[in-house]
C-alpha positions in Angstrom: 152.3 -84.2 190.0 152.0 -81.1 192.1 150.5 -80.4 195.3 147.8 -78.0 195.1 149.4 -75.4 197.1 152.8 -75.3 195.5 153.7 -72.3 193.5 155.5 -72.6 190.4 157.3 -69.7 188.4 159.3 -71.9 185.6 160.2 -71.2 182.1 158.4 -73.7 180.0 160.7 -73.3 177.1 164.2 -71.9 176.7 163.6 -68.4 178.4 164.9 -65.5 176.2 164.5 -62.9 178.7 162.8 -62.1 182.1 159.7 -60.8 180.6 158.6 -64.5 179.9 155.2 -64.8 181.6 155.0 -67.5 184.1 152.2 -70.4 184.9 151.1 -69.9 188.2 149.5 -72.7 190.3 148.3 -71.3 193.1 145.1 -70.6 195.3 146.4 -67.0 196.2 144.8 -64.1 194.0 147.4 -61.8 195.4 149.9 -63.4 193.1 147.8 -61.8 189.9 149.9 -58.6 190.8 153.1 -60.2 189.8 151.7 -61.1 186.3 149.5 -64.0 185.4 149.1 -66.1 182.3 146.4 -68.5 183.3 145.0 -70.0 186.5 145.2 -73.9 187.6 143.4 -74.9 190.7 142.5 -78.2 192.5 139.9 -77.6 195.1 136.4 -78.4 196.1 133.2 -77.0 194.8 132.8 -74.0 197.0 136.3 -72.5 196.3 135.8 -73.4 192.7 132.8 -71.4 192.5 134.7 -68.4 194.2 137.5 -68.5 191.9 135.3 -68.8 188.9 133.5 -65.4 189.9 137.1 -63.9 190.0 138.5 -65.3 186.8 135.1 -64.3 184.9 135.4 -60.8 186.1 139.1 -60.3 185.4 139.2 -62.4 181.9 141.7 -64.9 183.3 141.7 -68.4 181.9 141.1 -71.2 184.7 141.7 -74.8 184.6 139.7 -76.2 187.5 140.5 -79.9 188.7 137.6 -81.1 191.1 139.2 -82.6 194.2 137.3 -84.6 197.0 139.6 -85.0 199.9 137.3 -87.1 202.1 137.3 -90.1 199.7 133.5 -89.8 198.8 132.3 -90.1 194.9 132.5 -86.7 193.3 129.1 -84.7 192.7 128.7 -82.1 189.6 129.5 -78.6 190.6 127.0 -75.9 190.2 128.8 -72.6 189.1 127.2 -69.3 188.8 126.3 -67.8 185.5 129.1 -65.8 183.9 128.6 -62.1 183.1 127.8 -61.8 179.4 127.8 -65.3 178.8 131.7 -65.6 178.8 133.0 -68.4 181.0 136.6 -68.5 181.5 136.7 -71.6 183.8 137.5 -75.0 182.1 137.0 -78.2 183.7 139.8 -80.3 183.3 138.5 -83.3 185.0 135.6 -84.6 183.0 132.3 -84.1 184.3 131.0 -86.7 186.9 129.3 -89.9 184.9 128.6 -92.1 187.5 125.0 -92.1 187.0 125.4 -93.1 183.5 127.5 -96.1 184.5 125.2 -97.0 187.3 122.3 -96.9 184.9 124.2 -99.1 182.5 124.9 -101.6 185.0 121.5 -101.9 186.6 120.2 -102.2 183.0 122.6 -105.0 182.0 121.9 -106.8 185.4 118.2 -106.6 184.9 117.8 -105.2 188.5 114.2 -104.1 189.5 114.6 -103.3 193.3 117.8 -102.4 195.1 118.7 -99.7 197.7 121.7 -96.9 197.2 123.6 -96.2 200.3 125.3 -92.7 200.0 127.8 -91.1 202.2 126.9 -88.4 204.7 129.2 -86.0 202.8 127.6 -86.8 199.4 125.6 -84.4 197.8 122.2 -86.3 196.9 121.3 -83.9 194.1 124.1 -85.7 192.4 121.5 -88.9 192.0 118.5 -86.8 190.4 118.8 -87.7 186.9 119.6 -91.4 188.0 116.7 -91.6 189.8 114.6 -89.9 187.1 115.9 -92.5 184.8 115.3 -95.5 187.1 111.7 -94.4 187.6 110.6 -94.2 184.0 112.0 -97.7 183.5 109.9 -98.9 186.5 112.5 -99.7 189.0 112.0 -99.8 192.8 115.0 -97.7 194.1 115.2 -97.0 197.9 118.1 -94.4 199.3 119.6 -94.6 202.7 122.2 -92.2 204.1 125.0 -93.6 206.0 126.5 -91.4 208.8 130.0 -91.5 209.9 129.3 -93.8 212.8 128.5 -96.9 210.8 128.3 -99.4 213.5 125.5 -96.9 215.3 123.5 -97.3 212.2 123.0 -101.3 212.3 122.5 -100.9 215.9 119.7 -98.6 215.6 118.2 -100.8 213.0 117.9 -103.9 215.7 116.5 -101.4 218.3 113.8 -99.9 215.8 112.7 -102.7 213.7 110.7 -105.7 214.5 111.9 -109.3 213.0 109.3 -109.0 210.1 110.8 -105.8 209.2 114.4 -107.1 209.8 113.6 -109.9 207.4 112.4 -107.5 204.6 115.4 -105.1 205.3 118.0 -108.2 204.6 115.9 -109.1 201.4 116.6 -105.5 200.2 120.2 -105.9 201.0 120.8 -108.7 198.3 121.2 -105.7 195.7 122.8 -102.6 196.9 124.8 -99.8 195.4 127.6 -98.2 197.7 128.5 -94.5 197.0 130.7 -94.4 199.8 134.4 -93.8 200.4 136.7 -97.1 200.2 137.0 -97.1 204.1 133.9 -96.6 204.8 132.3 -99.2 202.4 134.6 -101.6 204.1 133.4 -100.9 207.6 129.9 -100.8 206.2 130.0 -104.4 204.5 131.8 -105.7 207.7 129.1 -104.6 209.8 126.5 -106.1 207.4 128.3 -109.2 207.6 128.6 -109.3 211.3 125.0 -108.8 212.2 123.7 -111.4 209.6 122.1 -108.7 207.3 124.1 -110.0 204.4 124.2 -113.5 202.6 126.1 -115.2 200.1 123.5 -114.4 197.5 124.1 -110.8 198.2 125.5 -108.5 195.4 127.3 -105.5 196.4 128.1 -102.4 193.6 130.8 -100.0 195.1 131.0 -97.1 192.8 134.0 -94.5 193.2 136.2 -93.0 190.7 139.3 -93.4 192.9 140.1 -97.0 194.9 143.4 -98.7 194.6 143.9 -102.3 194.1 144.5 -102.9 197.4 141.3 -101.4 198.7 139.4 -103.4 196.1 140.8 -106.8 197.6 140.0 -105.6 201.1 136.6 -104.9 200.1 136.2 -108.3 198.1 137.5 -110.3 201.1 135.1 -108.7 203.6 132.2 -109.2 201.6 129.7 -112.1 201.2 128.3 -112.8 197.7 129.3 -111.3 194.6 131.2 -107.7 194.4 131.4 -105.6 191.6 133.6 -102.2 191.6 133.3 -99.3 189.2 136.3 -97.1 188.9 138.2 -94.8 186.7 141.3 -95.9 184.6 143.3 -94.4 182.2 144.8 -95.8 178.9 148.3 -96.8 178.7 150.6 -95.3 176.5 151.7 -98.1 174.4 154.8 -97.0 172.4 157.6 -97.8 174.7 160.0 -95.5 172.9 158.1 -92.2 173.1 156.6 -93.3 176.7 158.0 -90.5 178.5 157.5 -87.8 176.0 154.2 -85.9 175.9 153.7 -83.2 172.9 157.4 -82.4 172.9 157.7 -82.4 176.7 159.4 -85.0 178.6 157.8 -86.7 181.5 159.6 -87.8 184.6 160.4 -91.7 184.3 158.7 -92.2 187.7 155.3 -91.2 186.1 155.9 -92.9 182.6 157.6 -95.9 183.1 155.0 -98.9 184.0 157.4 -100.8 185.8 157.8 -98.1 188.6 154.3 -98.4 189.7 154.5 -94.8 190.9 151.6 -93.5 188.5 149.0 -96.0 190.2 149.7 -94.6 193.7 148.8 -90.9 192.7 145.3 -89.2 193.3 143.5 -89.0 190.0 143.2 -85.1 190.7 147.1 -84.9 190.7 146.9 -86.7 187.6 144.7 -84.3 186.0 146.9 -81.5 187.4 149.7 -82.6 185.9 148.1 -82.8 182.6 146.7 -79.3 183.2 150.4 -78.1 183.3 151.1 -79.7 179.8 148.0 -78.2 178.2 149.1 -74.6 179.4 152.5 -75.2 178.2 151.4 -76.4 174.9 148.9 -73.6 174.3 151.8 -70.8 175.4 154.3 -72.6 173.0 151.8 -72.3 170.4 151.2 -68.5 171.2 154.9 -67.9 170.9 155.2 -69.6 167.6 152.2 -67.4 166.3 153.7 -64.4 167.4 150.5 -62.9 168.6 151.2 -62.5 172.0 149.3 -60.1 174.3 150.9 -58.5 177.4 150.2 -60.7 180.5 147.8 -59.6 183.1 148.8 -57.7 185.9 145.9 -57.2 187.9 145.3 -55.5 191.3 141.6 -56.6 193.0 141.9 -54.0 195.7 142.2 -51.1 193.1 138.7 -49.8 191.8 140.5 -48.9 188.5 141.7 -52.3 187.7 140.4 -53.7 184.4 140.1 -57.1 182.8 142.9 -58.7 180.8 142.7 -57.8 177.3 144.3 -60.9 176.4 142.3 -63.4 178.3 139.9 -64.3 175.8 142.6 -65.3 173.0 144.4 -67.2 175.6 141.2 -69.0 176.3 140.7 -69.8 172.8 144.2 -71.2 172.3 143.9 -73.6 175.3 140.3 -74.7 174.2 141.8 -75.6 170.5 144.6 -77.4 172.2 144.8 -81.3 172.4 147.5 -83.2 174.4 147.9 -86.9 175.4 149.1 -86.9 179.0 149.0 -89.3 182.1 145.2 -89.3 181.7 145.0 -89.9 178.3 143.6 -87.5 175.9 142.8 -84.2 177.2 140.7 -81.6 175.2 137.9 -79.2 175.7 134.6 -79.1 174.2 132.3 -76.2 173.3 131.0 -76.3 176.9 134.5 -75.8 178.3 134.8 -79.6 179.6 137.3 -82.4 179.2 134.9 -85.2 177.8 137.5 -88.3 177.8 136.8 -90.7 180.5 136.8 -94.4 180.8 135.7 -96.6 183.6 136.5 -100.3 184.4 134.0 -102.5 186.1 135.6 -105.1 188.2 133.9 -108.1 189.9 133.6 -111.6 191.2 131.3 -114.3 190.4 129.1 -115.8 193.3 130.8 -119.2 193.0 134.1 -118.0 193.5 135.8 -118.1 197.0 134.8 -115.1 198.8 136.0 -113.0 195.8 139.4 -113.8 195.8 139.7 -113.8 192.1 139.1 -110.4 190.8 138.9 -109.8 187.0 137.9 -107.1 184.6 134.5 -107.9 183.5 133.8 -104.8 181.1 134.6 -100.9 180.4 132.7 -98.2 179.9 133.6 -94.9 178.0 131.6 -91.7 177.0 131.4 -92.5 173.4 131.1 -96.3 173.1 129.4 -96.8 176.4 129.4 -100.5 177.6 132.1 -102.8 176.3 131.7 -106.5 177.8 129.1 -108.3 179.7 128.1 -108.2 183.4 125.6 -111.0 183.6 126.3 -113.1 186.5 127.3 -116.8 185.0 128.5 -119.5 187.8 128.9 -122.4 185.2 131.0 -121.7 182.2 129.9 -122.8 178.6 132.0 -126.1 179.0 129.0 -127.9 179.9 128.1 -128.7 176.5 127.9 -132.8 176.2 129.1 -133.2 180.1 127.1 -135.9 182.1 126.5 -134.6 185.6 126.1 -137.3 188.5 122.9 -135.9 190.5 121.9 -137.5 193.7 118.5 -137.0 195.2 116.0 -137.7 197.7 112.3 -138.6 197.5 109.9 -135.9 198.7 106.6 -134.9 197.4 105.9 -132.6 195.5 109.6 -132.1 194.9 111.1 -135.3 193.8 108.7 -138.2 192.9 109.2 -141.5 191.2 107.3 -141.2 187.8 107.9 -144.8 186.3 109.1 -148.0 187.8 109.3 -150.6 185.3 111.3 -153.7 186.2 114.7 -153.9 184.6 114.7 -150.2 183.6 115.9 -147.2 185.6 113.7 -145.1 187.6 112.2 -141.8 186.2 111.4 -139.0 188.4 109.3 -136.1 188.2 108.5 -132.9 190.4 109.3 -129.2 190.9 112.8 -129.9 191.6 113.1 -132.3 188.6 111.5 -129.6 186.2 114.2 -127.2 187.6 116.9 -129.6 186.7 115.5 -130.4 183.2 115.4 -126.7 182.5 119.1 -126.2 183.7 120.0 -129.1 181.6 118.5 -127.9 178.5 119.8 -124.2 179.2 123.7 -125.4 179.8 123.5 -128.5 177.5 124.4 -131.1 179.9 123.0 -134.5 180.6 122.5 -136.0 184.0 122.2 -139.6 185.7 120.4 -139.4 188.6 120.3 -141.7 191.8 118.8 -142.0 195.2 121.0 -141.5 198.2 121.5 -144.7 200.1 120.7 -143.7 203.7 117.8 -141.4 202.7 119.1 -138.6 204.4 119.7 -134.8 203.7 123.1 -134.4 205.3 124.1 -134.0 208.8 127.5 -133.9 210.4 128.5 -136.8 212.4 130.8 -136.9 215.8 134.1 -137.6 213.8 133.5 -134.5 211.3 132.2 -136.5 208.4 128.9 -136.1 206.6 126.1 -138.5 205.9 123.1 -138.1 203.1 123.4 -136.0 200.2 126.1 -133.5 201.7 128.3 -136.6 202.2 127.6 -137.6 198.5 128.9 -134.2 197.5 131.8 -133.8 199.8 133.3 -137.3 199.0 132.8 -136.6 195.2 130.6 -139.2 194.5 128.1 -137.0 193.1 128.5 -133.5 191.1 124.9 -132.2 192.1 122.4 -132.6 194.5 118.6 -132.1 193.9 115.9 -132.1 196.3 113.8 -130.1 199.1 117.0 -129.5 201.0 117.4 -126.9 203.6 120.0 -123.9 203.6 121.8 -124.3 207.0 125.0 -122.4 208.2 126.7 -125.6 208.6 126.0 -126.9 205.3 127.2 -123.8 203.6 130.3 -124.1 205.2 131.2 -127.3 203.1 129.0 -127.2 199.9 127.7 -124.3 197.7 123.9 -123.8 197.3 122.0 -122.3 194.6 119.6 -119.1 195.3 116.6 -120.5 197.3 113.4 -120.5 195.6 110.9 -121.3 198.5 110.9 -120.1 202.0 109.1 -122.1 204.7 108.6 -122.2 208.5 108.7 -125.2 210.9 105.3 -126.3 212.0 103.5 -129.0 213.7 101.7 -131.7 212.0 98.9 -133.4 213.9 96.2 -136.2 213.3 92.8 -134.8 212.4 90.2 -135.8 215.2 87.4 -137.8 213.7 84.1 -136.1 213.5 81.4 -138.1 215.3 77.4 -137.7 214.0 75.4 -136.5 217.1 71.7 -137.0 216.8 71.3 -134.4 219.6 73.1 -131.5 217.6 69.7 -129.8 217.2 70.1 -128.8 221.1 73.7 -127.5 220.4 72.8 -123.8 219.8 71.7 -123.2 223.2 73.1 -124.3 226.6 71.0 -126.9 228.6 70.4 -124.1 231.1 68.7 -122.1 228.5 66.8 -125.2 227.5 65.7 -125.5 231.0 64.4 -121.9 231.2 62.4 -122.2 228.0 60.7 -125.3 229.1 59.6 -123.8 232.4 58.5 -120.6 230.8 55.8 -122.2 228.9 53.9 -123.8 231.7 54.2 -120.5 234.1 52.8 -118.4 231.1 49.8 -120.7 230.4 48.9 -120.6 234.1 49.3 -116.9 233.9 47.0 -116.8 231.1 44.5 -119.3 232.7 44.2 -117.2 235.9 43.7 -113.9 233.9 40.9 -115.5 231.8 39.0 -116.9 234.8 39.3 -113.5 236.4 37.8 -112.0 233.4 35.0 -114.5 233.0 34.2 -114.0 236.9 33.9 -110.1 236.5 31.7 -110.5 233.6 29.2 -113.1 235.0 28.1 -113.2 231.4 27.9 -116.9 230.3 28.5 -117.1 226.5 25.5 -116.9 224.1 24.2 -119.8 222.0 26.1 -118.8 219.0 29.3 -118.3 220.9 31.8 -120.9 221.8 33.7 -121.1 225.3 37.2 -119.6 224.9 40.2 -121.9 224.4 42.1 -120.5 227.3 39.3 -121.3 229.8 40.8 -124.5 230.9 44.3 -124.9 232.0 45.7 -127.3 229.3 44.2 -125.1 226.8 46.1 -122.2 227.9 49.3 -124.1 227.9 48.6 -125.2 224.4 48.0 -121.7 223.3 51.4 -120.6 224.8 53.2 -123.4 223.2 51.7 -122.9 219.8 52.8 -119.2 220.0 56.4 -120.4 221.0 56.8 -122.3 217.6 55.0 -119.9 215.7 51.9 -121.9 214.9 49.2 -119.4 216.5 46.0 -120.5 217.6 42.2 -119.4 217.8 42.3 -117.6 221.2 40.2 -114.9 222.1 42.1 -112.2 223.8 39.6 -109.5 225.4 41.2 -107.8 228.5 44.2 -105.4 228.2 46.1 -107.7 230.7 45.8 -110.7 228.5 47.1 -108.9 225.4 49.9 -107.4 227.4 51.0 -111.1 228.5 50.4 -112.4 225.2 52.2 -109.6 223.3 55.4 -109.9 225.5 55.4 -113.7 225.1 55.4 -113.3 221.2 58.3 -110.8 221.2 60.1 -113.3 223.7 59.5 -116.3 221.1 60.6 -114.0 218.2 64.0 -113.3 219.8 64.4 -116.8 220.9 63.5 -118.5 217.5 65.9 -115.9 215.7 68.9 -116.5 217.8 68.2 -120.2 217.5 68.0 -120.2 213.8 71.3 -118.1 213.5 73.4 -120.2 215.9 72.1 -123.4 214.3 73.0 -122.4 210.9 76.7 -121.4 212.1 76.9 -124.6 214.0 76.0 -126.8 211.0 78.2 -124.9 208.5 81.3 -124.1 210.5 83.5 -127.1 211.8 85.0 -126.2 215.2 88.1 -128.2 215.9 89.3 -128.2 219.5 93.0 -128.2 218.9 94.8 -127.0 222.1 98.4 -127.2 220.7 99.5 -124.2 218.6 102.9 -123.2 219.3 106.1 -125.2 220.6 105.5 -123.8 224.2 102.1 -125.6 224.2 103.7 -128.8 222.6 106.5 -128.8 225.3 103.8 -127.8 228.2 101.5 -130.9 227.8 101.9 -134.6 228.5 99.3 -136.4 226.6 100.7 -136.2 222.9 104.2 -137.8 222.3 106.1 -135.9 219.2 109.0 -136.3 217.1 110.4 -135.1 213.6 112.7 -136.6 211.1 116.1 -137.7 212.0 119.1 -136.0 211.0 117.2 -133.2 209.2 117.5 -129.4 209.2 114.7 -129.3 211.9 116.3 -132.3 213.9 119.5 -130.2 214.0 117.7 -127.0 215.0 116.3 -128.3 218.0 119.4 -130.3 219.1 121.3 -126.9 218.8 118.6 -125.0 220.5 118.0 -127.5 223.2 121.7 -128.0 223.9 123.1 -124.8 223.9 124.2 -123.8 227.3 124.2 -120.0 226.3 120.4 -120.1 225.7 118.5 -121.0 228.9 115.3 -122.0 227.1 113.5 -124.6 228.7 111.1 -124.9 225.9 113.5 -126.1 223.5 115.3 -128.5 226.0 112.1 -130.1 226.9 111.5 -130.5 223.0 114.8 -132.1 222.5 114.5 -134.5 225.5 111.3 -135.8 224.1 112.6 -135.8 220.2 115.9 -137.4 221.2 114.7 -140.4 223.3 116.7 -143.3 222.3 118.7 -141.1 219.7 115.7 -140.5 218.1 114.4 -144.0 217.7 111.3 -143.8 219.9 109.5 -140.9 218.5 111.3 -139.5 215.3 111.2 -141.2 212.1 113.6 -141.9 209.1 111.7 -139.7 206.5 108.6 -137.7 206.1 106.9 -140.6 204.1 107.2 -142.8 207.2 106.0 -140.1 209.7 102.7 -139.2 207.9 101.1 -142.8 208.0 102.4 -142.8 211.7 100.6 -139.9 212.6 97.3 -140.7 211.0 97.0 -144.1 212.6 96.1 -144.3 216.4 99.0 -144.5 218.9 100.0 -147.9 220.4 99.7 -146.9 224.0 96.2 -146.8 224.5 94.4 -143.7 223.3 97.6 -141.5 223.1 98.0 -139.8 219.8 101.3 -139.8 218.2 102.2 -136.3 216.6 105.4 -135.6 214.6 106.1 -132.1 213.7 
């Protein structure tokens, strides 16, 4: 393999004279003045585009090998349109097919939501086709750019996101595609693990054509969960007798001998560079055999009189019709001027393996046959047929319950977790014997380092599987493997519901006592006012009622008060309101009674239909500050261990959890804590033994 800046002037075959053309591997256009047959370059897209303009104008065959020096994945180079439609640039390295491989992978894994992290040097336009295809298939794809300062990226997440947003972001990271350099991907995964944004059910997919075996092992060791790597491979030359021969040309034994291993350490671009030289040598050899040789090009770009090479198109056709088998396998060029032969391998680890130490090939992908193999995650092999599994469980409604308990017969169980177990048994073909754990505990680590409960049954090999509503904690994950969680919960406070007492005076509840007193005082006051106004009216008129007229009902004090009361309860009356002053007073009173009655009706309806519970304890802080209620939890449970860790951690000066732990752990949890949830619920419902103090367990 040749460095990109090395200039060669060899005789490919036996040189009859000094007039034999040269094959130049160069970036310097000044060498064209010495005579040029073809140009082989290994550069980036920008330099290749400039060279393409030169070779198209001068009719010089140009074999281009795309190189990415920073280690980021390749993206397709955008060349300029060639004049007269004659393009003299041939892509020796196949076009970028990473999007096709990624699309096949996500479809095989049945991903519906994932995130793609790409390097800052990566051209995002290379993902346009991939995003269009995933959008048509209804996939939810997110993109995020990763700067060179990867640690700063994660630091900004914790400063800009709230806890709820971080939890959603952590869930998004469970399915991620990394379009990064190998070193960048290793740092990125390490930061995700260190900041607790990655979990054991994560699946990382690293996509890059060039990555070594050592880098793959480093990635797999640094990642939590499943790791999948996509990289380009080359078929081995199987015939050992001609292993160092390629189209009548001998290749160095360092490159062709698999035992040397030198070929694996070369960059992919250098392998294609080597094969490009073989392709030109093969084309030149056939040109000499056909005796149809044109004079080689001697061009000077400075002179305006310089004309394109007449033999350039003929040489280009000879190269395009050629076919060799080199270090990268078969190389030929299609009608569009690119080498189509490319093959990828997909390496991966399953979730159940220990941090990805055993890496194996899952499938291959090539441009002709597509995917060859299966990428579906299978933690349990097909050897489960007919196997009887020992299952330990713990009763807790509605996950595990006793269905039947006939004397002399084994117990039968039902519940949500049992339904999951039955579905697994039917799918994998195994049978199971289930029993309850003797100490009725989920599992916690004891002072001597051993474990009790269901975790202890698994560690001591007395059970193969544990099925119950068990919580996944970091301590338990260090000793046993968990399935993917299927339910999330938050710790809450369970309290006895206060008894509702019937109050015969609830009709007075909508208004306060002061309001009722003001209403009761307003009725006689308004009655006296109406009585006085009526007497003043009668004294002013000095006309006694006629024989057919009855005296007014407001002429006496008790009659006036009766009229005011009747208006308040909206019953009306037979009063005769003659003067303007009486009408103003009665109208104001009617308006007042309308507002009071409407407010009373609305408040009474709300009071009778809505139950107001006076619950002063809503948070752990409220629980720690009060002294009236005793509280506890289930001993040796995840919540019990959580309060112990938070309440006894010297690095966290949290008085709330310290006070909670002092109460919960009294007498080693025997005073207020219970052994199981089924014991705690009846304990909460019944009044406490200490007078009127209620027992509350979280």
